[in-house]
C-alpha positions in Angstrom: 0.0 0.0 0.0 1.4 3.4 -1.0 1.2 6.2 1.5 -0.4 9.3 0.1 1.6 12.4 1.0 -0.4 15.0 3.1 -0.2 18.6 1.8 -0.9 21.8 3.8 -3.3 23.1 1.1 -7.0 22.6 1.4 -7.0 21.5 5.0 -5.4 24.4 6.9 -8.4 25.1 9.1 -8.8 21.5 10.0 -5.1 21.1 10.9 -5.2 24.4 12.9 -8.3 23.3 14.8 -6.6 19.9 15.6 -3.2 21.3 16.8 -3.8 24.9 18.0 -4.3 24.1 21.6 -1.2 21.9 21.7 1.0 24.4 19.9 -0.1 27.2 22.2 0.5 25.2 25.4 4.0 24.2 24.2 4.8 27.8 23.3 3.5 29.1 26.6 5.4 26.5 28.6 8.6 27.5 26.9 8.4 31.3 26.7 6.2 31.8 29.8 4.7 35.1 28.7 1.3 35.2 27.1 2.2 37.8 24.4 5.3 35.9 23.4 3.4 32.6 23.3 0.9 34.3 21.0 3.7 35.5 18.8 5.1 32.0 18.5 1.7 30.6 17.8 1.2 33.0 15.0 4.7 32.4 13.6 4.1 28.6 13.5 0.9 28.9 11.6 2.3 31.4 9.2 5.3 29.1 8.5 2.9 26.1 8.1 0.7 28.0 5.6 3.6 29.5 3.6 5.6 26.2 3.4 2.8 24.2 1.7 4.9 21.2 2.8 4.2 17.6 1.9 3.9 15.3 4.9 4.3 11.5 4.9 1.8 11.0 7.7 -0.2 12.9 10.3 2.5 12.1 12.8 5.1 13.7 10.5 2.8 16.8 10.3 2.4 16.9 14.1 6.2 16.5 14.7 7.0 19.2 12.2 4.6 21.6 13.9 6.1 20.9 17.4 9.6 21.2 16.0 8.8 24.6 14.5 7.1 25.7 17.7 10.3 24.8 19.7 12.5 26.7 17.2 10.3 29.8 17.3 10.4 29.6 21.1 14.2 29.4 21.0 14.3 32.4 18.7 12.2 34.4 21.2 14.1 33.5 24.4 17.5 34.0 22.8 16.6 37.5 21.8 18.1 40.5 23.6 14.7 41.8 24.5 13.7 38.6 26.2 16.9 38.4 28.2 16.4 41.9 29.5 12.8 41.5 30.4 11.9 40.4 33.9 9.5 37.6 33.5 6.5 38.6 35.5 4.5 36.0 33.5 0.8 35.7 33.2 1.0 33.1 35.9 -1.8 34.6 37.9 -4.3 33.6 35.2 -2.9 30.1 35.2 -2.9 30.0 39.1 -6.6 30.7 39.1 -7.3 27.7 36.9 -5.1 25.1 38.5 -5.2 23.6 42.0 -2.3 24.8 44.1 -0.4 21.6 44.0 -0.7 21.3 40.2 0.3 25.0 39.8 3.4 24.5 41.8 4.5 21.5 39.8 3.8 23.3 36.5 5.7 26.3 37.7 8.6 24.1 38.6 8.5 22.4 35.2 8.6 25.6 33.2 11.5 26.9 35.3 13.7 23.9 34.2 16.4 24.5 31.7 15.2 24.0 28.1 17.0 20.6 27.7 15.0 19.2 30.6 11.8 21.2 30.3 11.0 20.2 26.7 11.0 16.4 27.1 9.4 16.5 30.5 6.6 18.9 29.3 6.0 16.8 26.2 5.9 13.6 28.1 3.8 14.5 31.1 1.6 17.4 29.8 1.2 16.4 26.2 1.3 12.6 26.6 4.1 11.8 24.0 6.2 8.7 24.4 10.0 8.8 24.7 10.3 7.6 21.1 7.9 10.3 19.9 9.8 13.0 21.8 13.0 11.6 20.2 11.5 11.9 16.8 10.2 15.5 17.5 13.5 16.8 19.0 15.7 14.7 16.6 17.6 13.2 19.6 18.4 9.7 20.6 15.7 8.0 22.8 18.4 7.3 25.4 19.3 11.0 25.5 15.6 11.8 26.0 15.4 9.3 28.9 18.6 10.9 30.5 17.2 14.4 30.1 14.0 13.3 31.7 15.8 11.6 34.6 18.0 14.7 35.2 15.0 16.9 34.8 13.0 15.0 37.4 16.0 15.4 39.8 16.0 19.2 39.1 12.3 19.2 39.8 12.8 17.6 43.2 15.4 20.3 44.0 13.0 23.1 42.9 10.0 21.6 44.8 12.1 21.1 48.0 13.0 24.8 47.8 16.7 24.3 47.2 18.5 26.9 45.2 18.0 26.2 41.5 21.2 25.9 39.5 22.1 24.1 36.4 
């Protein structure tokens, strides 16, 4: 059976409806500022629309969208403006919606360094497997497992109240 390539044309609205929430959550978890997350969100969908890329499968499309989201986040938090901004976050809005215990854990996760935050977030909050995260981030599954192990150790330090350091 031959796999029909999936194109971006003709189904933009359907794809956007299917993945919008996930893209926004990943962007927000990485940049931690609502306006920046919205900028990433918009950039991802603009790139998707402009590329008119052919995808081998729906999984390939999803992974491409996540990968582009992560790259856009990197671009934002490596910018001079972002580095000079004190992150006051929009955490009060999130705090209202989550139970205290869940909020503390989420807050700790998004404070992790990127190399730990991304796999932990994708695994626990988005439900991806280690192999899927490996495909998305283009890293070895054993590297993903190591990052998750070290990330969980960092989370324990953060939640115990120890000084956070990489």
